N, C-alpha and C positions, 0 to 999 in steps of 0.2 A: 503493499501500500504506499509507503514512503516513495518508493521508486516512481510510482505514478505521480505522486505530488509533486516530486521533484522535476519529472519530465515536463509536467504543465508548467510549472514555475519557471523553468529555464528557457522553455518554447517561447513564453510570453516575453521573457527578458531578451531573447535573440531578437523576436518580431519587433520589440520596442527599440532596440538598438538600430536595427534596419530602418525602422522609419525615422528615427533620430537623424540618421545619415543621410536619408533621403531628404528629409526637411532642411537640413543644413546644406544642400546642394553639392554633398560629396558625390561625385561622378561613380557609377558602378564598379568600374575598372579598378577605383582606388579602394573602394569599401569591401570588395569581394575577399580579399585576404582576411581582413578583420572578422568579417562574418562567419569565414570558414574556422577560424581559430575559435571564435565563439562558439559555434556548432560542435566543434570537436570537444571544447572544454565542457559544454552541456552534456554530451553524450558520455564523457567520462565521470561527470557527477551522476548521472542515472545509473551507470553500470557501478560504481562505488555503493550507492544506495541500495542496489539489487543485491551486491554481494553482502553489505552489512546486514540486510534484511534476512537472507538465507542463513547467514551465520547465526543470527539470533534464534532463528526458528529451529535449527538443528541443536539437539542435545550435546553439550560438550562432553568428549570423553575424558574421563578422568585419567590423567597423567599421573602415574606412580611417582612419588617423590624419591628422587636418589638417595641412596644411603650415603652419608658422609664417610669419607675414606679417613682412617686414622692418621694423625700427623706423627711422623717419626721424628725423635729428638735424638741427636747423637748424644751418646753419653762418654 
C-alpha cells in the first residue's frame, strides 16, 4: 500500500515539475534530461517502498547469536 501511495505522490510531483518547466518557457529539449532523472528517481522511490513493504510483511528469521570466543591471555 505504501508503494502505491508513493507512486501516486511522485507521479504528481514529476507532472508538476513538467508543468513548471513548461510554464517557465524551458524548451522540451532542455528539460528532457531533468524530467528523465526525476522519473528515474521516482521509480527508485517506488521500488524502495515496495521492497520495504515486502520485507516488513515477511516474518524475519531468527538469526542465532554467535557464541563468543574465549580470549587467550598469554601467561
